C-alpha angles and dihedrals in degrees: 000000000000126000116263140169138203112226133183124220132150091010092298134100124230131190106218137183130187113291092015115148115210141161120234134172114288112291099186094236124132123247114275096023124117125243125203121209116202095170091092110160098182138005130195125188092196096272108038128044120211115196119195129224088242097323133012109250117237093007116131137178120199124200138177121230110238098180146332113231146150120257128229118296116265116203119210111197121187125189138170111201121238091006100086090238115142127155127180120191127176127203135186117193120221108234140184121213113216136188114208111231108174140006114200126182 
C-alpha cells in the first residue's frame, strides 16, 4: 500500500497520492509555485489510517501548480414545452492543475 491523503479544496474532497496530477477549482496561484493544503481530512501511511475530527492536526499536503486553465464548456439548456420558452446558457469553469509533491502526517 502506498501513502495517501484526503484533502478538501473548493468545497470538494480529493484522494491524493504522491505524484498524482489532478484538477481543482481555481486557486489564484501562479504556475510553478507551491501550494500547501492544511485541510487534510484523512492520512494513511500505507498501514495505518488516521481520520481527523474534522481535520488531522499537523498534517500537510504540498503540491506544485502545473497550469491554470479553463475547463470544457458545459451547456445548460432549459425548456418548457408548448410555451415557447427556451434558454441556453454556457459555462466554462476556471481550473488549476496540480501535481502532489509530499504528504506529511
